[in-house]
PDB file of N, CA, C and O in Angstrom:
ATOM      1  N   MET A   1      23.674 -72.408-106.011  1.00  0.00           N
ATOM      2  CA  MET A   1      22.901 -73.100-104.992  1.00  0.00           C
ATOM      3  C   MET A   1      22.771 -72.210-103.762  1.00  0.00           C
ATOM      4  O   MET A   1      23.666 -71.437-103.423  1.00  0.00           O
ATOM      5  N   LYS A   2      21.631 -72.349-103.115  1.00  0.00           N
ATOM      6  CA  LYS A   2      21.372 -71.555-101.922  1.00  0.00           C
ATOM      7  C   LYS A   2      21.422 -72.447-100.686  1.00  0.00           C
ATOM      8  O   LYS A   2      21.043 -73.617-100.732  1.00  0.00           O
ATOM      9  N   SER A   3      21.892 -71.878 -99.593  1.00  0.00           N
ATOM     10  CA  SER A   3      21.878 -72.579 -98.315  1.00  0.00           C
ATOM     11  C   SER A   3      20.504 -72.440 -97.683  1.00  0.00           C
ATOM     12  O   SER A   3      19.902 -71.366 -97.690  1.00  0.00           O
ATOM     13  N   VAL A   4      20.026 -73.543 -97.141  1.00  0.00           N
ATOM     14  CA  VAL A   4      18.705 -73.559 -96.523  1.00  0.00           C
ATOM     15  C   VAL A   4      18.805 -74.317 -95.198  1.00  0.00           C
ATOM     16  O   VAL A   4      19.399 -75.393 -95.128  1.00  0.00           O
ATOM     17  N   ASP A   5      18.224 -73.747 -94.168  1.00  0.00           N
ATOM     18  CA  ASP A   5      18.123 -74.433 -92.884  1.00  0.00           C
ATOM     19  C   ASP A   5      16.711 -74.974 -92.746  1.00  0.00           C
ATOM     20  O   ASP A   5      15.736 -74.239 -92.898  1.00  0.00           O
ATOM     21  N   VAL A   6      16.611 -76.261 -92.458  1.00  0.00           N
ATOM     22  CA  VAL A   6      15.306 -76.875 -92.234  1.00  0.00           C
ATOM     23  C   VAL A   6      15.333 -77.574 -90.881  1.00  0.00           C
ATOM     24  O   VAL A   6      16.388 -77.951 -90.372  1.00  0.00           O
ATOM     25  N   GLU A   7      14.151 -77.733 -90.322  1.00  0.00           N
ATOM     26  CA  GLU A   7      14.028 -78.463 -89.062  1.00  0.00           C
ATOM     27  C   GLU A   7      13.072 -79.622 -89.273  1.00  0.00           C
ATOM     28  O   GLU A   7      11.938 -79.454 -89.723  1.00  0.00           O
ATOM     29  N   ILE A   8      13.564 -80.800 -88.935  1.00  0.00           N
ATOM     30  CA  ILE A   8      12.767 -82.013 -89.066  1.00  0.00           C
ATOM     31  C   ILE A   8      12.801 -82.744 -87.734  1.00  0.00           C
ATOM     32  O   ILE A   8      13.858 -83.169 -87.267  1.00  0.00           O
ATOM     33  N   PHE A   9      11.645 -82.882 -87.142  1.00  0.00           N
ATOM     34  CA  PHE A   9      11.489 -83.609 -85.888  1.00  0.00           C
ATOM     35  C   PHE A   9      12.412 -83.054 -84.803  1.00  0.00           C
ATOM     36  O   PHE A   9      13.021 -83.796 -84.032  1.00  0.00           O
ATOM     37  N   GLY A  10      12.492 -81.725 -84.771  1.00  0.00           N
ATOM     38  CA  GLY A  10      13.290 -81.050 -83.753  1.00  0.00           C
ATOM     39  C   GLY A  10      14.781 -80.997 -84.025  1.00  0.00           C
ATOM     40  O   GLY A  10      15.546 -80.517 -83.189  1.00  0.00           O
ATOM     41  N   ARG A  11      15.200 -81.479 -85.168  1.00  0.00           N
ATOM     42  CA  ARG A  11      16.627 -81.465 -85.531  1.00  0.00           C
ATOM     43  C   ARG A  11      16.831 -80.516 -86.696  1.00  0.00           C
ATOM     44  O   ARG A  11      16.059 -80.509 -87.655  1.00  0.00           O
ATOM     45  N   LYS A  12      17.877 -79.719 -86.599  1.00  0.00           N
ATOM     46  CA  LYS A  12      18.156 -78.742 -87.650  1.00  0.00           C
ATOM     47  C   LYS A  12      19.164 -79.310 -88.637  1.00  0.00           C
ATOM     48  O   LYS A  12      20.135 -79.968 -88.265  1.00  0.00           O
ATOM     49  N   PHE A  13      18.900 -79.033 -89.906  1.00  0.00           N
ATOM     50  CA  PHE A  13      19.772 -79.484 -90.985  1.00  0.00           C
ATOM     51  C   PHE A  13      20.101 -78.293 -91.870  1.00  0.00           C
ATOM     52  O   PHE A  13      19.215 -77.530 -92.253  1.00  0.00           O
ATOM     53  N   HIS A  14      21.379 -78.138 -92.192  1.00  0.00           N
ATOM     54  CA  HIS A  14      21.839 -77.074 -93.082  1.00  0.00           C
ATOM     55  C   HIS A  14      22.110 -77.729 -94.438  1.00  0.00           C
ATOM     56  O   HIS A  14      23.015 -78.553 -94.566  1.00  0.00           O
ATOM     57  N   LEU A  15      21.318 -77.356 -95.446  1.00  0.00           N
ATOM     58  CA  LEU A  15      21.389 -77.996 -96.760  1.00  0.00           C
ATOM     59  C   LEU A  15      21.582 -76.957 -97.858  1.00  0.00           C
ATOM     60  O   LEU A  15      21.379 -75.762 -97.644  1.00  0.00           O
ATOM     61  N   ARG A  16      21.977 -77.430 -99.035  1.00  0.00           N
ATOM     62  CA  ARG A  16      22.122 -76.549-100.197  1.00  0.00           C
ATOM     63  C   ARG A  16      21.233 -77.081-101.313  1.00  0.00           C
ATOM     64  O   ARG A  16      21.142 -78.288-101.535  1.00  0.00           O
ATOM     65  N   THR A  17      20.572 -76.139-102.020  1.00  0.00           N
ATOM     66  CA  THR A  17      19.643 -76.543-103.073  1.00  0.00           C
ATOM     67  C   THR A  17      19.427 -75.406-104.058  1.00  0.00           C
ATOM     68  O   THR A  17      19.664 -74.239-103.746  1.00  0.00           O
ATOM     69  N   ASP A  18      18.979 -75.763-105.238  1.00  0.00           N
ATOM     70  CA  ASP A  18      18.566 -74.765-106.231  1.00  0.00           C
ATOM     71  C   ASP A  18      17.090 -74.419-106.078  1.00  0.00           C
ATOM     72  O   ASP A  18      16.604 -73.471-106.695  1.00  0.00           O
ATOM     73  N   GLN A  19      16.384 -75.180-105.264  1.00  0.00           N
ATOM     74  CA  GLN A  19      14.944 -74.975-105.078  1.00  0.00           C
ATOM     75  C   GLN A  19      14.617 -74.895-103.581  1.00  0.00           C
ATOM     76  O   GLN A  19      14.079 -75.844-103.011  1.00  0.00           O
ATOM     77  N   PRO A  20      14.940 -73.771-102.954  1.00  0.00           N
ATOM     78  CA  PRO A  20      14.748 -73.670-101.501  1.00  0.00           C
ATOM     79  C   PRO A  20      13.297 -73.815-101.047  1.00  0.00           C
ATOM     80  O   PRO A  20      13.032 -74.418-100.007  1.00  0.00           O
ATOM     81  N   GLU A  21      12.363 -73.273-101.812  1.00  0.00           N
ATOM     82  CA  GLU A  21      10.956 -73.375-101.407  1.00  0.00           C
ATOM     83  C   GLU A  21      10.487 -74.827-101.445  1.00  0.00           C
ATOM     84  O   GLU A  21       9.771 -75.281-100.552  1.00  0.00           O
ATOM     85  N   GLU A  22      10.891 -75.539-102.470  1.00  0.00           N
ATOM     86  CA  GLU A  22      10.522 -76.952-102.594  1.00  0.00           C
ATOM     87  C   GLU A  22      11.133 -77.761-101.448  1.00  0.00           C
ATOM     88  O   GLU A  22      10.469 -78.617-100.862  1.00  0.00           O
ATOM     89  N   LEU A  23      12.388 -77.489-101.136  1.00  0.00           N
ATOM     90  CA  LEU A  23      13.053 -78.194-100.042  1.00  0.00           C
ATOM     91  C   LEU A  23      12.354 -77.920 -98.717  1.00  0.00           C
ATOM     92  O   LEU A  23      12.153 -78.839 -97.922  1.00  0.00           O
ATOM     93  N   GLN A  24      11.983 -76.670 -98.472  1.00  0.00           N
ATOM     94  CA  GLN A  24      11.265 -76.324 -97.238  1.00  0.00           C
ATOM     95  C   GLN A  24       9.938 -77.085 -97.171  1.00  0.00           C
ATOM     96  O   GLN A  24       9.567 -77.602 -96.117  1.00  0.00           O
ATOM     97  N   SER A  25       9.239 -77.148 -98.284  1.00  0.00           N
ATOM     98  CA  SER A  25       7.955 -77.843 -98.347  1.00  0.00           C
ATOM     99  C   SER A  25       8.116 -79.337 -98.060  1.00  0.00           C
ATOM    100  O   SER A  25       7.341 -79.918 -97.301  1.00  0.00           O
ATOM    101  N   VAL A  26       9.119 -79.947 -98.667  1.00  0.00           N
ATOM    102  CA  VAL A  26       9.370 -81.373 -98.457  1.00  0.00           C
ATOM    103  C   VAL A  26       9.764 -81.629 -97.003  1.00  0.00           C
ATOM    104  O   VAL A  26       9.289 -82.585 -96.390  1.00  0.00           O
ATOM    105  N   ALA A  27      10.622 -80.784 -96.456  1.00  0.00           N
ATOM    106  CA  ALA A  27      11.047 -80.941 -95.064  1.00  0.00           C
ATOM    107  C   ALA A  27       9.854 -80.831 -94.116  1.00  0.00           C
ATOM    108  O   ALA A  27       9.755 -81.582 -93.146  1.00  0.00           O
ATOM    109  N   LYS A  28       8.959 -79.902 -94.399  1.00  0.00           N
ATOM    110  CA  LYS A  28       7.763 -79.740 -93.565  1.00  0.00           C
ATOM    111  C   LYS A  28       6.896 -80.994 -93.620  1.00  0.00           C
ATOM    112  O   LYS A  28       6.388 -81.446 -92.594  1.00  0.00           O
ATOM    113  N   LYS A  29       6.728 -81.552 -94.812  1.00  0.00           N
ATOM    114  CA  LYS A  29       5.924 -82.767 -94.976  1.00  0.00           C
ATOM    115  C   LYS A  29       6.573 -83.944 -94.246  1.00  0.00           C
ATOM    116  O   LYS A  29       5.883 -84.722 -93.587  1.00  0.00           O
ATOM    117  N   ILE A  30       7.883 -84.075 -94.361  1.00  0.00           N
ATOM    118  CA  ILE A  30       8.595 -85.147 -93.659  1.00  0.00           C
ATOM    119  C   ILE A  30       8.415 -84.995 -92.154  1.00  0.00           C
ATOM    120  O   ILE A  30       8.161 -85.973 -91.451  1.00  0.00           O
ATOM    121  N   ASP A  31       8.547 -83.763 -91.661  1.00  0.00           N
ATOM    122  CA  ASP A  31       8.367 -83.495 -90.238  1.00  0.00           C
ATOM    123  C   ASP A  31       6.970 -83.913 -89.784  1.00  0.00           C
ATOM    124  O   ASP A  31       6.820 -84.573 -88.755  1.00  0.00           O
ATOM    125  N   GLU A  32       5.956 -83.532 -90.544  1.00  0.00           N
ATOM    126  CA  GLU A  32       4.573 -83.884 -90.199  1.00  0.00           C
ATOM    127  C   GLU A  32       4.380 -85.399 -90.157  1.00  0.00           C
ATOM    128  O   GLU A  32       3.753 -85.925 -89.237  1.00  0.00           O
ATOM    129  N   GLU A  33       4.917 -86.090 -91.151  1.00  0.00           N
ATOM    130  CA  GLU A  33       4.736 -87.538 -91.210  1.00  0.00           C
ATOM    131  C   GLU A  33       5.502 -88.248 -90.098  1.00  0.00           C
ATOM    132  O   GLU A  33       5.023 -89.240 -89.551  1.00  0.00           O
ATOM    133  N   LEU A  34       6.694 -87.743 -89.762  1.00  0.00           N
ATOM    134  CA  LEU A  34       7.444 -88.330 -88.650  1.00  0.00           C
ATOM    135  C   LEU A  34       6.697 -88.136 -87.335  1.00  0.00           C
ATOM    136  O   LEU A  34       6.680 -89.035 -86.494  1.00  0.00           O
ATOM    137  N   ARG A  35       6.092 -86.992 -87.156  1.00  0.00           N
ATOM    138  CA  ARG A  35       5.332 -86.729 -85.924  1.00  0.00           C
ATOM    139  C   ARG A  35       4.107 -87.641 -85.841  1.00  0.00           C
ATOM    140  O   ARG A  35       3.757 -88.115 -84.760  1.00  0.00           O
ATOM    141  N   GLN A  36       3.461 -87.884 -86.972  1.00  0.00           N
ATOM    142  CA  GLN A  36       2.322 -88.810 -86.979  1.00  0.00           C
ATOM    143  C   GLN A  36       2.773 -90.224 -86.605  1.00  0.00           C
ATOM    144  O   GLN A  36       2.121 -90.904 -85.813  1.00  0.00           O
ATOM    145  N   LEU A  37       3.896 -90.654 -87.185  1.00  0.00           N
ATOM    146  CA  LEU A  37       4.422 -91.979 -86.855  1.00  0.00           C
ATOM    147  C   LEU A  37       4.834 -92.050 -85.389  1.00  0.00           C
ATOM    148  O   LEU A  37       4.634 -93.072 -84.732  1.00  0.00           O
ATOM    149  N   SER A  38       5.404 -90.975 -84.883  1.00  0.00           N
ATOM    150  CA  SER A  38       5.828 -90.920 -83.484  1.00  0.00           C
ATOM    151  C   SER A  38       4.636 -91.070 -82.541  1.00  0.00           C
ATOM    152  O   SER A  38       4.750 -91.687 -81.482  1.00  0.00           O
ATOM    153  N   ASP A  39       3.504 -90.510 -82.927  1.00  0.00           N
ATOM    154  CA  ASP A  39       2.292 -90.661 -82.116  1.00  0.00           C
ATOM    155  C   ASP A  39       1.821 -92.118 -82.090  1.00  0.00           C
ATOM    156  O   ASP A  39       1.300 -92.596 -81.082  1.00  0.00           O
ATOM    157  N   LEU A  40       2.012 -92.814 -83.214  1.00  0.00           N
ATOM    158  CA  LEU A  40       1.601 -94.218 -83.294  1.00  0.00           C
ATOM    159  C   LEU A  40       2.597 -95.154 -82.614  1.00  0.00           C
ATOM    160  O   LEU A  40       2.210 -96.136 -81.981  1.00  0.00           O
ATOM    161  N   TYR A  41       3.875 -94.839 -82.753  1.00  0.00           N
ATOM    162  CA  TYR A  41       4.950 -95.687 -82.233  1.00  0.00           C
ATOM    163  C   TYR A  41       5.804 -94.861 -81.277  1.00  0.00           C
ATOM    164  O   TYR A  41       6.905 -94.434 -81.624  1.00  0.00           O
ATOM    165  N   GLU A  42       5.292 -94.642 -80.086  1.00  0.00           N
ATOM    166  CA  GLU A  42       5.916 -93.734 -79.123  1.00  0.00           C
ATOM    167  C   GLU A  42       7.312 -94.166 -78.689  1.00  0.00           C
ATOM    168  O   GLU A  42       8.122 -93.320 -78.312  1.00  0.00           O
ATOM    169  N   ASN A  43       7.609 -95.453 -78.734  1.00  0.00           N
ATOM    170  CA  ASN A  43       8.892 -95.949 -78.234  1.00  0.00           C
ATOM    171  C   ASN A  43      10.009 -95.939 -79.273  1.00  0.00           C
ATOM    172  O   ASN A  43      11.153 -96.253 -78.942  1.00  0.00           O
ATOM    173  N   LEU A  44       9.706 -95.585 -80.518  1.00  0.00           N
ATOM    174  CA  LEU A  44      10.739 -95.601 -81.560  1.00  0.00           C
ATOM    175  C   LEU A  44      11.552 -94.320 -81.532  1.00  0.00           C
ATOM    176  O   LEU A  44      11.012 -93.229 -81.350  1.00  0.00           O
ATOM    177  N   ASP A  45      12.865 -94.467 -81.718  1.00  0.00           N
ATOM    178  CA  ASP A  45      13.727 -93.285 -81.772  1.00  0.00           C
ATOM    179  C   ASP A  45      13.725 -92.697 -83.188  1.00  0.00           C
ATOM    180  O   ASP A  45      13.112 -93.248 -84.103  1.00  0.00           O
ATOM    181  N   PHE A  46      14.417 -91.577 -83.344  1.00  0.00           N
ATOM    182  CA  PHE A  46      14.438 -90.824 -84.597  1.00  0.00           C
ATOM    183  C   PHE A  46      14.856 -91.689 -85.780  1.00  0.00           C
ATOM    184  O   PHE A  46      14.198 -91.669 -86.821  1.00  0.00           O
ATOM    185  N   SER A  47      15.940 -92.446 -85.634  1.00  0.00           N
ATOM    186  CA  SER A  47      16.438 -93.235 -86.771  1.00  0.00           C
ATOM    187  C   SER A  47      15.445 -94.328 -87.174  1.00  0.00           C
ATOM    188  O   SER A  47      15.292 -94.615 -88.361  1.00  0.00           O
ATOM    189  N   LYS A  48      14.779 -94.930 -86.210  1.00  0.00           N
ATOM    190  CA  LYS A  48      13.806 -95.972 -86.546  1.00  0.00           C
ATOM    191  C   LYS A  48      12.555 -95.367 -87.171  1.00  0.00           C
ATOM    192  O   LYS A  48      11.950 -95.968 -88.058  1.00  0.00           O
ATOM    193  N   LEU A  49      12.168 -94.187 -86.713  1.00  0.00           N
ATOM    194  CA  LEU A  49      11.040 -93.498 -87.346  1.00  0.00           C
ATOM    195  C   LEU A  49      11.374 -93.143 -88.791  1.00  0.00           C
ATOM    196  O   LEU A  49      10.536 -93.285 -89.682  1.00  0.00           O
ATOM    197  N   LEU A  50      12.618 -92.676 -89.021  1.00  0.00           N
ATOM    198  CA  LEU A  50      13.046 -92.368 -90.391  1.00  0.00           C
ATOM    199  C   LEU A  50      13.018 -93.614 -91.269  1.00  0.00           C
ATOM    200  O   LEU A  50      12.571 -93.565 -92.415  1.00  0.00           O
ATOM    201  N   LEU A  51      13.493 -94.720 -90.729  1.00  0.00           N
ATOM    202  CA  LEU A  51      13.489 -95.973 -91.484  1.00  0.00           C
ATOM    203  C   LEU A  51      12.059 -96.395 -91.815  1.00  0.00           C
ATOM    204  O   LEU A  51      11.778 -96.813 -92.939  1.00  0.00           O
ATOM    205  N   LEU A  52      11.167 -96.290 -90.851  1.00  0.00           N
ATOM    206  CA  LEU A  52       9.768 -96.633 -91.078  1.00  0.00           C
ATOM    207  C   LEU A  52       9.155 -95.743 -92.157  1.00  0.00           C
ATOM    208  O   LEU A  52       8.423 -96.227 -93.021  1.00  0.00           O
ATOM    209  N   LEU A  53       9.452 -94.442 -92.109  1.00  0.00           N
ATOM    210  CA  LEU A  53       8.947 -93.514 -93.124  1.00  0.00           C
ATOM    211  C   LEU A  53       9.530 -93.845 -94.496  1.00  0.00           C
ATOM    212  O   LEU A  53       8.821 -93.791 -95.501  1.00  0.00           O
ATOM    213  N   LEU A  54      10.808 -94.185 -94.543  1.00  0.00           N
ATOM    214  CA  LEU A  54      11.453 -94.560 -95.800  1.00  0.00           C
ATOM    215  C   LEU A  54      10.791 -95.796 -96.409  1.00  0.00           C
ATOM    216  O   LEU A  54      10.526 -95.832 -97.610  1.00  0.00           O
ATOM    217  N   LEU A  55      10.527 -96.791 -95.593  1.00  0.00           N
ATOM    218  CA  LEU A  55       9.867 -97.999 -96.093  1.00  0.00           C
ATOM    219  C   LEU A  55       8.464 -97.692 -96.601  1.00  0.00           C
ATOM    220  O   LEU A  55       8.038 -98.220 -97.628  1.00  0.00           O
ATOM    221  N   LYS A  56       7.757 -96.844 -95.885  1.00  0.00           N
ATOM    222  CA  LYS A  56       6.410 -96.440 -96.304  1.00  0.00           C
ATOM    223  C   LYS A  56       6.465 -95.722 -97.656  1.00  0.00           C
ATOM    224  O   LYS A  56       5.670 -96.015 -98.548  1.00  0.00           O
ATOM    225  N   LYS A  57       7.398 -94.787 -97.805  1.00  0.00           N
ATOM    226  CA  LYS A  57       7.520 -94.026 -99.055  1.00  0.00           C
ATOM    227  C   LYS A  57       7.946 -94.934-100.207  1.00  0.00           C
ATOM    228  O   LYS A  57       7.475 -94.774-101.333  1.00  0.00           O
ATOM    229  N   HIS A  58       8.828 -95.877 -99.928  1.00  0.00           N
ATOM    230  CA  HIS A  58       9.263 -96.808-100.970  1.00  0.00           C
ATOM    231  C   HIS A  58       8.070 -97.624-101.479  1.00  0.00           C
ATOM    232  O   HIS A  58       7.919 -97.837-102.682  1.00  0.00           O
ATOM    233  N   SER A  59       7.237 -98.070-100.559  1.00  0.00           N
ATOM    234  CA  SER A  59       6.037 -98.816-100.940  1.00  0.00           C
ATOM    235  C   SER A  59       5.113 -97.957-101.802  1.00  0.00           C
ATOM    236  O   SER A  59       4.556 -98.441-102.787  1.00  0.00           O
ATOM    237  N   GLU A  60       4.949 -96.691-101.436  1.00  0.00           N
ATOM    238  CA  GLU A  60       4.112 -95.778-102.221  1.00  0.00           C
ATOM    239  C   GLU A  60       4.677 -95.576-103.624  1.00  0.00           C
ATOM    240  O   GLU A  60       3.927 -95.543-104.599  1.00  0.00           O
ATOM    241  N   ILE A  61       5.996 -95.442-103.726  1.00  0.00           N
ATOM    242  CA  ILE A  61       6.644 -95.257-105.030  1.00  0.00           C
ATOM    243  C   ILE A  61       6.436 -96.495-105.902  1.00  0.00           C
ATOM    244  O   ILE A  61       6.114 -96.375-107.084  1.00  0.00           O
ATOM    245  N   LYS A  62       6.619 -97.682-105.323  1.00  0.00           N
ATOM    246  CA  LYS A  62       6.421 -98.918-106.085  1.00  0.00           C
ATOM    247  C   LYS A  62       4.987 -99.013-106.599  1.00  0.00           C
ATOM    248  O   LYS A  62       4.756 -99.430-107.734  1.00  0.00           O
ATOM    249  N   SER A  63       4.038 -98.629-105.772  1.00  0.00           N
ATOM    250  CA  SER A  63       2.634 -98.658-106.176  1.00  0.00           C
ATOM    251  C   SER A  63       2.384 -97.688-107.329  1.00  0.00           C
ATOM    252  O   SER A  63       1.691 -98.025-108.289  1.00  0.00           O
ATOM    253  N   LEU A  64       2.948 -96.485-107.234  1.00  0.00           N
ATOM    254  CA  LEU A  64       2.795 -95.502-108.309  1.00  0.00           C
ATOM    255  C   LEU A  64       3.446 -95.985-109.600  1.00  0.00           C
ATOM    256  O   LEU A  64       2.898 -95.795-110.685  1.00  0.00           O
ATOM    257  N   GLN A  65       4.618 -96.612-109.482  1.00  0.00           N
ATOM    258  CA  GLN A  65       5.291 -97.136-110.666  1.00  0.00           C
ATOM    259  C   GLN A  65       4.457 -98.232-111.316  1.00  0.00           C
ATOM    260  O   GLN A  65       4.364 -98.304-112.541  1.00  0.00           O
ATOM    261  N   SER A  66       3.862 -99.069-110.508  1.00  0.00           N
ATOM    262  CA  SER A  66       3.017-100.141-111.029  1.00  0.00           C
ATOM    263  C   SER A  66       1.804 -99.561-111.750  1.00  0.00           C
ATOM    264  O   SER A  66       1.446-100.012-112.837  1.00  0.00           O
ATOM    265  N   ASN A  67       1.177 -98.562-111.140  1.00  0.00           N
ATOM    266  CA  ASN A  67       0.029 -97.910-111.776  1.00  0.00           C
ATOM    267  C   ASN A  67       0.432 -97.223-113.074  1.00  0.00           C
ATOM    268  O   ASN A  67      -0.318 -97.241-114.049  1.00  0.00           O
ATOM    269  N   SER A  68       1.614 -96.620-113.087  1.00  0.00           N
ATOM    270  CA  SER A  68       2.108 -95.944-114.284  1.00  0.00           C
ATOM    271  C   SER A  68       2.345 -96.955-115.407  1.00  0.00           C
ATOM    272  O   SER A  68       2.011 -96.700-116.564  1.00  0.00           O
ATOM    273  N   ALA A  69       2.924 -98.098-115.053  1.00  0.00           N
ATOM    274  CA  ALA A  69       3.178 -99.133-116.059  1.00  0.00           C
ATOM    275  C   ALA A  69       1.863 -99.639-116.637  1.00  0.00           C
ATOM    276  O   ALA A  69       1.757 -99.870-117.842  1.00  0.00           O
ATOM    277  N   LEU A  70       0.856 -99.814-115.774  1.00  0.00           N
ATOM    278  CA  LEU A  70      -0.452-100.250-116.267  1.00  0.00           C
ATOM    279  C   LEU A  70      -1.058 -99.203-117.186  1.00  0.00           C
ATOM    280  O   LEU A  70      -1.648 -99.547-118.209  1.00  0.00           O
ATOM    281  N   SER A  71      -0.921 -97.936-116.837  1.00  0.00           N
ATOM    282  CA  SER A  71      -1.456 -96.858-117.666  1.00  0.00           C
ATOM    283  C   SER A  71      -0.762 -96.825-119.021  1.00  0.00           C
ATOM    284  O   SER A  71      -1.406 -96.613-120.048  1.00  0.00           O
ATOM    285  N   GLU A  72       0.556 -97.035-119.024  1.00  0.00           N
ATOM    286  CA  GLU A  72       1.297 -97.043-120.285  1.00  0.00           C
ATOM    287  C   GLU A  72       0.843 -98.203-121.168  1.00  0.00           C
ATOM    288  O   GLU A  72       0.697 -98.043-122.379  1.00  0.00           O
ATOM    289  N   LYS A  73       0.622 -99.362-120.566  1.00  0.00           N
ATOM    290  CA  LYS A  73       0.149-100.514-121.342  1.00  0.00           C
ATOM    291  C   LYS A  73      -1.239-100.249-121.909  1.00  0.00           C
ATOM    292  O   LYS A  73      -1.522-100.592-123.056  1.00  0.00           O
ATOM    293  N   GLU A  74      -2.100 -99.641-121.106  1.00  0.00           N
ATOM    294  CA  GLU A  74      -3.455 -99.320-121.563  1.00  0.00           C
ATOM    295  C   GLU A  74      -3.402 -98.301-122.699  1.00  0.00           C
ATOM    296  O   GLU A  74      -4.138 -98.427-123.678  1.00  0.00           O
ATOM    297  N   LEU A  75      -2.538 -97.296-122.576  1.00  0.00           N
ATOM    298  CA  LEU A  75      -2.385 -96.294-123.630  1.00  0.00           C
ATOM    299  C   LEU A  75      -1.881 -96.943-124.914  1.00  0.00           C
ATOM    300  O   LEU A  75      -2.361 -96.624-126.002  1.00  0.00           O
ATOM    301  N   GLU A  76      -0.928 -97.838-124.794  1.00  0.00           N
ATOM    302  CA  GLU A  76      -0.411 -98.541-125.973  1.00  0.00           C
ATOM    303  C   GLU A  76      -1.516 -99.363-126.638  1.00  0.00           C
ATOM    304  O   GLU A  76      -1.634 -99.379-127.863  1.00  0.00           O
ATOM    305  N   ARG A  77      -2.319-100.042-125.824  1.00  0.00           N
ATOM    306  CA  ARG A  77      -3.427-100.842-126.356  1.00  0.00           C
ATOM    307  C   ARG A  77      -4.438 -99.958-127.082  1.00  0.00           C
ATOM    308  O   ARG A  77      -4.918-100.312-128.158  1.00  0.00           O
ATOM    309  N   LEU A  78      -4.762 -98.805-126.490  1.00  0.00           N
ATOM    310  CA  LEU A  78      -5.705 -97.881-127.127  1.00  0.00           C
ATOM    311  C   LEU A  78      -5.143 -97.324-128.429  1.00  0.00           C
ATOM    312  O   LEU A  78      -5.875 -97.171-129.406  1.00  0.00           O
ATOM    313  N   ASN A  79      -3.851 -97.019-128.449  1.00  0.00           N
ATOM    314  CA  ASN A  79      -3.219 -96.529-129.676  1.00  0.00           C
ATOM    315  C   ASN A  79      -3.282 -97.582-130.776  1.00  0.00           C
ATOM    316  O   ASN A  79      -3.491 -97.248-131.942  1.00  0.00           O
ATOM    317  N   GLN A  80      -3.105 -98.845-130.417  1.00  0.00           N
ATOM    318  CA  GLN A  80      -3.208 -99.917-131.403  1.00  0.00           C
ATOM    319  C   GLN A  80      -4.630-100.027-131.939  1.00  0.00           C
ATOM    320  O   GLN A  80      -4.838-100.231-133.135  1.00  0.00           O
ATOM    321  N   LEU A  81      -5.608 -99.890-131.044  1.00  0.00           N
ATOM    322  CA  LEU A  81      -7.004 -99.930-131.487  1.00  0.00           C
ATOM    323  C   LEU A  81      -7.314 -98.783-132.443  1.00  0.00           C
ATOM    324  O   LEU A  81      -7.973 -98.980-133.464  1.00  0.00           O
ATOM    325  N   VAL A  82      -6.839 -97.589-132.110  1.00  0.00           N
ATOM    326  CA  VAL A  82      -7.048 -96.429-132.987  1.00  0.00           C
ATOM    327  C   VAL A  82      -6.367 -96.672-134.324  1.00  0.00           C
ATOM    328  O   VAL A  82      -6.928 -96.371-135.377  1.00  0.00           O
ATOM    329  N   GLY A  83      -5.150 -97.219-134.281  1.00  0.00           N
ATOM    330  CA  GLY A  83      -4.439 -97.529-135.515  1.00  0.00           C
ATOM    331  C   GLY A  83      -5.205 -98.519-136.371  1.00  0.00           C
ATOM    332  O   GLY A  83      -5.271 -98.362-137.591  1.00  0.00           O
ATOM    333  N   ASN A  84      -5.785 -99.537-135.750  1.00  0.00           N
ATOM    334  CA  ASN A  84      -6.579-100.525-136.484  1.00  0.00           C
ATOM    335  C   ASN A  84      -7.816 -99.890-137.100  1.00  0.00           C
ATOM    336  O   ASN A  84      -8.174-100.199-138.237  1.00  0.00           O
ATOM    337  N   ILE A  85      -8.467 -99.009-136.361  1.00  0.00           N
ATOM    338  CA  ILE A  85      -9.661 -98.328-136.878  1.00  0.00           C
ATOM    339  C   ILE A  85      -9.300 -97.457-138.069  1.00  0.00           C
ATOM    340  O   ILE A  85     -10.016 -97.445-139.070  1.00  0.00           O
ATOM    341  N   VAL A  86      -8.197 -96.728-137.971  1.00  0.00           N
ATOM    342  CA  VAL A  86      -7.766 -95.850-139.064  1.00  0.00           C
ATOM    343  C   VAL A  86      -7.434 -96.677-140.298  1.00  0.00           C
ATOM    344  O   VAL A  86      -7.759 -96.272-141.414  1.00  0.00           O
ATOM    345  N   GLU A  87      -6.795 -97.825-140.119  1.00  0.00           N
ATOM    346  CA  GLU A  87      -6.465 -98.687-141.253  1.00  0.00           C
ATOM    347  C   GLU A  87      -7.726 -99.202-141.944  1.00  0.00           C
ATOM    348  O   GLU A  87      -7.746 -99.364-143.164  1.00  0.00           O
ATOM    349  N   ASP A  88      -8.759 -99.454-141.176  1.00  0.00           N
ATOM    350  CA  ASP A  88     -10.013 -99.977-141.733  1.00  0.00           C
ATOM    351  C   ASP A  88     -10.798 -98.916-142.492  1.00  0.00           C
ATOM    352  O   ASP A  88     -11.693 -99.252-143.269  1.00  0.00           O
ATOM    353  N   LEU A  89     -10.482 -97.653-142.284  1.00  0.00           N
ATOM    354  CA  LEU A  89     -11.220 -96.587-142.971  1.00  0.00           C
ATOM    355  C   LEU A  89     -10.805 -96.526-144.374  1.00  0.00           C
ATOM    356  O   LEU A  89     -11.307 -95.694-145.130  1.00  0.00           O
TER     357      LEU A  89
END
């Protein structure tokens, strides 16, 4: 594992990872999103901004999981249709 220093919202964090470039990229994205939220909610402190970002990301993950489940069901339905067509041949 490699040590990586990242800065998020003006705070430095010393972390260890096997993927330093990915970690830097994620930290940069988090920093950008926290700054955007800070512009919208000027009175919120760092911890509340982090909580707000966490809730936002959790909602996005749930939405993606729901879409994935729908896609899997659709794929299963299509596979059954293909199976029925093949049986009829």
